[in-house]
Structures are given as C-alpha cells and as structure tokens.
N, C-alpha and C positions, 0 to 999 in steps of 0.2 A: 532535229538532230543537232544542228549547229548550236542551238540554245542550250541543250544538255551539256555539250562539251564546254560551253562557255561558263555555265554556272557550277559545274561539278567541282567540288572541293574549294569553291570560292571563299568559304568561311573557315578554311583550314590553313594553319601555318605549316604547310606541307613541305616535303623535300624540295619541290620546285621553287616554292617561295623562299625557303632558306638559301637555296643555291643562288637565287637572284639577289637577295638582300644581305647576305653575310660575306665577309671577307673570305677568300679561299681557304686560308689556314683555319679559321674558325669553323667553317663548314666542314672541313676534313675532321676536325676534333669532334664535332657533333656526330658525324657518321661513325667515327671510331667508338664513341660512347654508346651509340645505338647498337653497334655490332659486337662489342666486347664487354660492355658494362663498365668500362673504365671511367672514373670520375672526371667531369669537366672542370678544368681549372677556373679559378675565380675571375680572371680577366676574360676568358672566353664566355663564361656565364653572363658577365656584365654586357658583353657585346650582343649576345643572343637576346637578352632581356630587352635591351634598348631597341633592337630591330623588331622584336615581337610587339613591343609597346607602340612604336611608330605605325606599324602595319595595322594594329587593332584600332588605334585612334583614327586613322584614315578611313576605317570602315564604320566609324560612329561609336566606338566603345568609349565609355568613361570609367568602367570598373573592370577589375580582374578577380578571378577566384581560383583557388586550388580545388579542383573537382575530384572528389574521391568517393569511394564505395564502402561505407562502413557495414557492419553486420546487421543492418536494419533491412536489407533487401532492396533499398533504393539508394540513389546517389545523394551526396551532400555538398553544400557549397556555402561559403561565407564571402560576400562581396566587399572588396576594398577599392576605393577610387584611386586613380592615378594622381590625384591632386596632392601637391606638396606645397606648404606655405613658404613664401620668401618675404623679403623686406617690404615695408609700406603696404601691407595688406594684400599683396599680389600672390598668385599661385603659379606653379609650373606643373607640368605633367611628367611624373617620374615613375620608373619601375626598375628596381635594382636587380643585379644578379642574385643577391641573397633572397629577394622576394620571389624570384623565379624558382630557385632551387629548393627553398624550404619555407613552410608556413607553420603557424602555431595556433590551430583552432582549439576551442574548448572541447575536451574529450569526455567530460564527466557524465554526460547524459547518453552517450552511445553505449550499446551493449559491449560488455567486456568479459562476461563470464567469470568474474572474480579476479581478473588480472590486475585490477586497480580498485582502490577504495573510492567511494562516491566523492569524497572531498578532494581527491587527486584529479585536478582538472586538466593538466597539461597533456597535449597530444601533438604529434608532428605530422605534417604532410611533406612528402619528398617527391620532387618532379620525376615523372617517368618519361624520359626522352624517346622511348620506343613507341609512344602513342602521341600523335601530333596534337598540339594545342588547337583549339577551335573557338569560334564565336557563336554564342547562343543568346538570343534576345539582347544583343548589344553588350554582352559581357564576355570578356576574354576568359575562356575556361582552360585551365592547365591540368591535364590528367596527372594525378599523383597517387602515391602509396600513402597509407595512414598507419602510424605506429604509436605506441605508448612512450612515455618518458623513459621506460626501461628498455625500449627497442622491440617489444613484442608486437606482432602484427595484429591490428585491430580492424582489418579490412579484408576484402576479397581479392584485391589486386596483388598484394604482396605475396601470398602463397602461390598465386598463378604464375607470377614472374619467377619465383623459386622453382616451380615445377617445370617451367619451360627450360630453365638452366639445367635441371637434372636430366631431362630427356636429351637435351643437346649434348651434355657431357658423356652420357653412356652411348648415345647413338653414334657420336663421332668415333668412339673406340671401335664400334662394330663395322662401320663402313670402311674404315682404314684397312681392316682385314681383307676386304674385297678389292683393294687397290684404288680406292676413290680418294687419292691424296689431295685432290683439288678442292674437296669439300671443306668449307670452313665452319659451317653451322648446320645443325639439324633443326628444322622448324616444324611447327604444327600448323595446319590450316583448318579453319572451322567455318561452317556456314550454318547459322541457326535459323531454321524456319520458325516464324512467329505467328501463332494463332490468336485471335481476339474476337470479341463481340462488340457490336455497335448498337446502342439503344438511344432513343430520343431523350434529350436532357430533361425536358419537362416531365416525362413519365418517370424517369430515373429519380428525380427530386421528390417524388411522392412515395418512394420506397425506402423506409428507414433502414431496412436490412442491407440494401445495396449501398447506401451512403456510408454506413458504419463498417460493413464487413466485406463488401465487394461481391457478395453472393446473395441469392434469395434464400431466406431461411424458411419461408412458407411459399406455397404456390401450387395450385392444382394444375394437372396436365391439361393443356388446351386440346380441343378436338383435333387439331392438326399440328403435328410437330415436324419431324424429318422423315416420316414414313415413306413419302413418295420420292425421296432423294432429288427433289426438283430444285433445291437451292444449290446443291453441289455443282460447282463450275457453271452455274446459271448466269443469266444476264445480270450484270451489276447495275443496281438501281442508280439513277442519276445523282441522288444526294450522296450516296456512298462513293460513286466514281469521282465526284467533285472533291470529297475528302481524300481519296487515294491520290488524285492528281496533286493536291497541295502537299500531301505527305511525302510523295516522291520528290517533289522539288526541294522541300526543306531537308530531306535526308541527303539528296545529292549535293546540296550546298555544304553539308557536313562531311562529305566524302564517303558516306555510307552507300555501298553498292546495292541499293534496292533494285531487284530484278523482276521478281514474279509476284503477281497479285491475283487473287481469285476468291470466289465464294467458297466457304467450307461446307461441311455436311449439315450442320444445324442452322435453322433460320437465324438470321442476324449475325452469323459467324463468318469470319474471313481469315485470310492468311497472306502474309508477306514473306518472301524468301530473298535473301541477298546472295550475291556471288561470294565465293570463299575468299577469306583473307587470313592473315596470321592470327593465331589464337588470342593473343593479348588484345590486339586491335579489334578483333571480332567481339570480344567480351565488352569492350568500351562501346562499340557501335551498337550492340544489342541493347545496352542500357539507354543509349541515346534514342534508339528506335522506339522503345516503350515510352520514354518521356515525350517524344515528339508526337506519337500516336495520340496520347491523351490531350496534349495541347491543341493539336489540329482538330481533333474531334470536337472539342469545346467551341472552337471557332465556327463550326458547322452546326451548332445546336445539338450535338450528340455527346455521348459519354462512351469512352472506350473501356471495356471491361477486360481486365487481364487475369482475373481469378481463374483457377484451374477448373472450377465447376460452378459457374454462376447460376445455372438452371438445372434442376433435376429433370430426368426424363429425356434430355437431349445430350448430345456429345459435349464433353468439356473441351478445354483448350490445352494443348501441349506446346512444346518447343523442341523440335527435332534437331539434335546436335550432330551435324555431319562433320566427322573428324577424320583427318588423315595426317600423315607425316611425310616429310620429304627433305631434300637437301637444298642448300642455297644455290646449287647449280641447276636446279629445275627437275630433279629426279623425284618422282613420287614413289616412295618406298613400299606403297601398298598397291602397286600396279605391276602385273606380270610384264617381264621384259622380253627382249628379242633374242637374248643369248642365254646359254645355260647358267653363266655366272649371275646375270641379272635375275633370272628366275630363282636361283638359290637364295639370293638376298631377299627377294620378295617372299619366298616361303618362310624364311627365318623371321622376317618382320611380321608376317601373318601369324606365325606361331607365337611371337612375342605378345601380340594382342590377345590371342586365344588364352594363353597362360595368364595374362594380366586379368582378364575378365573372370576367369575361373578362380584364381587365387584371391581376388579382391571383389567378388560379387557382392559381399556385404557392404563394402565401401561405395560401390556404384549405386546400390539401392539407397544407401543413406544420402548420397549426393542429390537424390531427387525426392527425398522425404520431406513432407510438410503436411500441415493440417489440411490445406487445400488440395494437394495432390493425392491424399489418401482417398478422397471421394472419386477420383478419376481412375487410378491404376486398377486394372483387373475388372473394369466395368464394361467389357465387350465394346470398347471404343478406343481403348489404349492398351499398351502392353500390360501383361500381368505383373504382379510384384516380384515374380520369379525372374531373375536375370538369366538369360540364355542368349546364344548367338545363332544367327542364320547365315549360312555360307552359300547356299544354293546347291543343287544336286550334284553338278559336275565337279565343282571344287571340293565338295565333301568326299566324293568318290575318289578323287585324286589323292586326298590326304589318307583315305582308307588304304589305297594301294601302296602308298609310301610306308605306312605303318606296317602293313603285312609283308612288304617286300615282294609284291606280286605285280604282274603286268596290269596296266590300266587299260581296260577295254573301251577304247574310244577311237579317235582317229589314229592314235599311236598304240600299237599293241605290245611294244617292247617294255621291259621293266624300266622304270624311271630311276636313274641314278642322279641324285642331286649334285649339281655342279658340273655334270657331264652332259646330260640330256636336257633339251629344252622341254618346257611344259607343252602338252598338246595345246594347239591354238583353240581358244574358245571365246566367243563374244562376251562382252561385259554383261549383257542382258541374257545370259544363258538360262536363267531361271526367272519365273515371274516374281516380282517384288513382294516380299512378305511383310504386310502391314501389321501383323500380330506379333512380330518379334521385337523385343526391346532393343536388340543390338544386331543390326543386319549389315552384312557386307553388300555393298551396292556397286561393285566393279572396281573402284580404286579408292574407296573410303568406307568408313563405317557410319551408319546412321543410328544414333542412340535416341530412341523415340520416347523414353520415359520422362524426361524433364518436364516440369509444369510450366505453364505459359508465363507466370509472373517471376520465375526464378532467374537469378543471375546465372549465366552459363559458366562463370568462373569455377564454382564448386565442382561441377561435373568434370571440367577439363583439368582441374588440379588432380583429381583422382585418376583420370585416364593417363595423363602425362606421367605421373609418378609411378603408377602401376606398370606401365609399359617400360619406363626407364629401369625398373627393377628387373624385368625380364631381360632387357638388353644387357644390363650389368652382368647377370648370370651367364649369358651367352658369350659375352666378351671374355669373362674370366675363364670359361671353358675352352675357348678357341685360341686365345692369345698364347703363342709359344707352342701350338700344336705341331707335331712332327708329321702327321698324316691328316692334313686339313680336310680334304674331301671326305674321308672316311669318318672323321670325328663330327663333321658337319651333318653327314647323313644320319649318324647315330643320334645326334642331338635332336634333330628335327623329328626323327621317329619316336624318340622317348617323349618329347613334349606332346606329340599327337596322342600317344598312348595314355599319358597321365592326365590329359586335360580334355579329351574328346567328349566327356560327359556334358560339357557346357554347350556343345553344338546341337541344335535342334532345329530341323527344317520344316516342322509341321505347324499345325494351327495352335497358336499360343492361347486362344480363347477357349479351346475345347477342355471340358472338365477332366478328360482322361490325362491331359498333360500334368495336372496337379499330382496325380498318382505317380506318373512316370518320373516327374522331377524329384519326388520324394525318394523313389527307388534309386535315383542317381546320386542322391545326397546333396541336391541343390537346396539352397535356402528359400523359404517362402515367407518373407517378412512383410506381413499384410499391412501393418500400421507403423506410423512414425515411432511411437514409444517402443514398439517391438524391435525396431531396427537400430535405434540409437545406441544401445549398450555396446554394440559391435564397434562403434567408433573408437572406443578406448581399449579395445582388445589388444593384447600384447603384440600380436603379429602386425596389426595396423599401425600402432605407435612406432614399432621398429621400422616399418616401411618409410614413414614420413620423416622420422628423425634421422634415419641413416642417409636419406637423400637431401637432408637439410631444408625440407619444405615447411615443416612445423617442428616446434619443440614439443616435448611432452606437455608442458604447461599450456601452450597454445591449444593443443588438442583437447585437453581437459576443459579449458575455457569454452571452446566451441561446442563441446558436448553439452555444457550447461546452458549456453545461449540457445541452442536448438530446442532443448527441453523447455526452457522458459518461454520461448516464442510460441511453441505448441500450446502450452497452458494458457497463455495470454489470449491467443486467437480464440480458443474455445470459450474462454471466460467472457470475452466481448460478444461473441455470437450468442451465448446463453442469456446474457443480460439484455441483449437486443430482442431476443425472442420473448422474454418475459415482458418487456416494455410494450412490444407490439401487441401481445396477447391481452394484457391487463388494461392498457389505455385505449386500445382501438378495437381489436377484434371481438373480445367478449362483450363490451358494451354495445357494439353495433349489432351483433347477433341477438343479444337480449332485447334490444329495442324492436328488432324485426319480429321476434317471437311474440312480443307484447302486441304488436300490430296485427299479427295473424290471429292471436287470441281474441282481440277486440272485434275483428272482422267476423270470426266464427260466432261470437256471442250476439253480434248485431243481426246476423242472418237468422239465427235461431229465434230471436225475439220477434222477427217479422212474420214468420210463418212456421207452423209445426211440420209442414210437409217438406220444406226445403232442407237439403243436406249440405254439409260443409266438410266433406271427406278430405279434400285437399288440405285445408287449414288444420284440421284435427290431426291428420297423419304427419304433416310437416312439423306441427308444434311438438308432437310426441317424440319424433325422431331427432329433431334439432335440439330439443331440451336435453335429451340424453347425451348427445354429442357435446353440447355446451357444458354440461356437468363434467363430462370426461375431460374436455379442454381445460376447464377451471381446475380440476384435480391435478392434471398433468402439469399445468403451469406451477402449481404449488409444489409438485414433486421436483420440478426442475429447479425451483428456488431453493428447496431443501438440499438438493444435490450440490448446488453451488455453495451453499452454506457449509456443507460437509467438507468441502475442499480445505476449509480453514483448519480442520482437525487432522489432516493427513500428515503423518510423520514418516521419516525415511528419506527425505531429500527430494530433489527435482524429479528423479526417475519415478519414485512412488507417486508423486503428484501428477505427473503426465499419465501414468497408468490409470489413476483415479479419474482424471478428466475423460479419458477414452472410454473406460468401462461404466462410469456412472453418469457424468454430465452429458456426454455425447449420446448415450442411449436414451436419457431422459429427453433430450432435444428431438431425437427421432420419434419418440412416442408422442410428444406434443404435436409435432408436425402432422402425424397421421390424422388426428382428430380435427385439427384446424383446416387441413386441406379438404377433408370431407365436408366440413361446414361451408367452405367457399363454394363448392359445387351446388349447394342448396340455397345460397343467399343471392338475391338480386344484385347485379353489378353496381347499381346506384346506391346500394346500401353497404356493400363490402368496402372497407376503408382504404384498400390499396389497389393499384392497377394490377390486373391479372397477368398471367404468363402470356396470354394472347396479346394483351396491350403492349407488353415489353418486347416480345420476340418479333412482332410485326409492326413496331412503332415507327420504323424508318421507312417511309414510302418511297 
C-alpha cells in the first residue's frame, strides 16, 4: 500500500509538483488559468517551462512532445530534444515558455475533411493546462489541443474543452437560481470502463487479418466459446495477472486511477475500470490506458486487441462511459438530496439529461458509430442501435406521478410538490441494473454502454455535455425572472416529463418486441454508420453545436466527411485483406488437400476392388463445391471493390455502397471459407484457428 502511494502520479507534473517547484505567484497564475481559462502571461509560461524541464530531466528525459489527439482515433506526438547549441560545440538543455505553450507539427497528413488543402502543411498545438504534463518512455508529454492555420479544430480535445465550457456556462445559470452562489464551476465526471482481449503474440503474428485490421475476417466457431460463462469473473491466469500488475503500476505512475480488473464474458477478454475524474482528464487518461495496455502486453509476449468485434460468435468489447455532473463545491447534481430544494434541482437536472438524450438521440448514436462498432451494437451482447434510457421502476413511477399530478404510492402517499416536499427515500440500487439499456441511470450517474472499445470517449462526451447544456439553457431562460418560481418549476418539470418520456424504457433492450415498440414511440433505429451519419449535419444538430460554440458549421461538415471516409477506408482494407488471405493462402491450401485426398482415393482403388474410400470421395465432392464457391465469392468481392471506383454522388454514396455491396460480399465469402476450415486438417489450414487464438494465453 505504501508503495502505491509512493509511485502514484510520480510521472506527472501534478498540482503537488507545481506547488513545490513554482513561485507562489506563478502557481496562483497557473491555477487561475486552469479554473478560468485566462491566458498565462509570457513570463509565467517561461517559469513553468523551466520548472517542467528541470523536473523531467531529473527523471531521465531528454525529449519533449506536444501530445495531441487528431481525428485518426489515436494520439500523435513529435519528439524534440531539450538540447540547444552554444559556443565551442557545447550544448545546454533548454525549454522555453513559447515551446511549452505552442508547437507547430506538420498537419498535412492528418484527416481534415476538406478543411485544408493537402499542400497546406501548417498546424498548431496549444497547451492544455487543465490536463497535467506527464512522462512516458522518458519523454515529457504535454497534452495539447490541435488546430489548423485558420483556427479550425483538427482534433478531439478542442471540441471537448468547448463543450465543458458550454455545460459550465449554462449550469452556473441554473444553480444560481437555487441559491448556490458559492459555486464557481460546473464540472463533469467520467469513468470509462475499458474492455479488451489478450492473445499470444506468436499466434497473432500468424493472422494477417488481425495484423492489418484488428479483427478476424475468417474463423470457424470453436467447440467451446463462452457458453458455460466460466471465464466471466473467473480466476485470472498467471500470465494475464502479471500483465495486469505491470499495467496497474504504469498507469498509477501516470496518475490514472486504475481500480477494478477482471475477466469478461468471452474467453481471453478482460476489463479495467478507473475511478471517476473530470471529463477532460478522463479522456486523456483513457487514451493513455489504451496505449499502455498495448505496450505492456507486448512486454509479456501478448497482443492487446481493442477492436469492437475481434471474434465472431463471442462477445465484442465496449467502453462504458459513466457520466455525471456536479459543482466545484462537491455537489453531485444527479444525486437526490436531503431537502426539497436539493431534490427539485436533482429532478430538474435529471430532466435535462432525459430531454438531451431524447432531442439528440441521433447525435448520441453517431458518437458511437464506426465500422467496428456496427458489428457489436444490437448483437445481444451490447445495447441496440436504438437510444433509450433506463431509470429504474421507482424513479420512473415518481416521474409518472409528477406528470399526472397524483399521489406517489410508495413510502409517501401525499402528492409531491416539487420544491416543497422531499422525494421519497429510496436506495440507489432500488432496481436491478439493466445491462441491455444503452443509457442507464445507476444511482448518481448515467452509464452509456454503447461506445466501442477502441473509440476516444471525447466524441461521446462532447455530445452529452453540449446536449445537456442546451437543456439547462432552456430551463434557465424559462426560470430566470420568474415571479412564481415554485409553480413555474413544477410546470416545467411536468412538461419535460410529458414531452420526453418516450425515451424512457425499463425493459429488455435485446427483445425483438422492443424494436416494434420503439418505432411506435418514434425513436430512431440507425442500424449502421452510413445510415446514422447524415443526421450529423441536420439543421437542428448544427444549430446545437454552433450556438454553444462547440463546433462551427465548417468543422461539422468536415467531421461528417472524415467519418464517412474512415468507414470506407476500413472496409476497403478489410476487403483487400480477405482477398489476399483467400487467394494466396486459403484457396491454395484447400486445393492441395483436395488433391491429396483424390490421390489417396485413387491409390486405395488401385490396390483392391473391394476396398471403399467413401470418406475421401465425399470430402472431395463437398470440399470441391465449397472451394468453387469460395473462389467465385473471392472474385465477387474483388468485383465489388472495383465497383467502388465508379460510385458517384460523394462520400455518403460511397459509404452506402461499401455497406450494401462490399460488406455483403465479405460476409458471403466468409461463410464458404469458414465451412472449409471445419473440414480441413489443422496442419493444412494456413492460419491459427479461433481455438488457438482464444485459448492461446495459458
């Protein structure tokens, strides 16, 4: 225990380190910058940079980097040394305030969605002082935002910071109406649970599809998968435990609050969950967690798979985004209070989330849309593509009573008057946790279960923060200057419940009947990424983000193009990989085996007229048919890919084509190849099987 306390955040230029190493006035300036966003003056930046450099060098660093999060889905960094030449061939170690505050990496090869021409190379990184600098692999990493020469956001952090400001701005207006004048800031807290697979590196390296795409494009189901539920919460294998121990230590050094670890449902699947922290830091920490998982796994001779669906037939991996909002004074705005006024604010904030999820269900769906996550959503292992909310029976009944203006039949039988009566006391776990709901209330937070395991949580939280900020803006507009606050508050909450209760569903989200019920309620069922993405640039969504200064219209149009382009590129790479695996490995291997069987049958027949060779004859006939099918379907997939060149109508038309033609051709080819795998000896089949992969880590 003492060791954990000693190493925790030891590689972070944390508040404690700054307080120790910075002059008092400079430290106060940094804190003011963090709390208010006010720019740090040049002299203070110089002092911070020098202290940061000295601290990093003491810990063995020779280089620094502006660590940023472009629209690639992974982080980016360009390393510069602290070395600066002086007279007579000597060098000194320098790091200026200007180098701390701003960098200038080449931005030409990062996705921009048409925001810039290819020949326009300049991009800027700007220090984010709200996220602490840290040391990774002996490099000082400075979390930064990334923008174009014209100031447009080219990353995931900038919109997240803007959305945090939007929620703070509107949330402060609301809490002031409830007499909370001591509150200076509204903050979001996030705790992203991270699921992942571990496979042996040697086995991984024999799978071309895993290397190129992160998922298996072929693979027959093994005799045993997750049917017995014996892996879930089971004893952790020594090799995996050693990985987890090292992972925890590295994450703790980086200040990541890694808390819970366990086996997940599928063989070789595991989960890590952190303690909640503020939304911006949580996003940075989750990116660090994924990077560190992959690095530590390699040390242990394993590979960490973060794809949403690396294996067909077993559960895929998600990332549950646990989200809440509160005040800088420690009040969780999504937790029932002890007084009528506290409960009134809780109900209003609860309504704000309900309205946000209903009004912007399309944007929440888009925030988790990807080619990888399309394989997972709605597959009876993850929430459906329909966005709905679970509140639990008792809280839902309380809202029904408020809407109807009737007595709540619980511990309290009198009519609830908001702001006058306290809510009936009920435990946080009043209802069993609903794992089929995409968006579930879990006592004092919401758990959004739909994000995929490889995604940055920034996109999800940009939507949540901004949509809730819009609800809060509307409520503040309605209540500021009210002459009868309690009555207007009561009517406001009642109206919101009445207009948005369709989004509340406490049943089984996996049940087929929910699809029909959701359609009757007018809820969207956007099954695929190309189906969802057009909503991104719908007028109401553009109005939401532009009015709260989170995105400009140009930035939204660019991101729409980036998402479409990424979807097409992923499917193109997967299709090319399937064709390569089929033509160069699978078809030749099966052909050789059929030839061997044929030779055996002929040899047996030549030896004696009485001998039979039914096995060889039937195998040859059946496998020859499947081989012909696989050959034909490989050609069909190749033709479908070629057909993409002739698609007109822009990125949306191309994405639709990839989904309808290329992806369908991929599915057809896989059916024939997977059947062939079940009939081919393991020493002949050119790739490790699902059994080899899922049970490779002993």
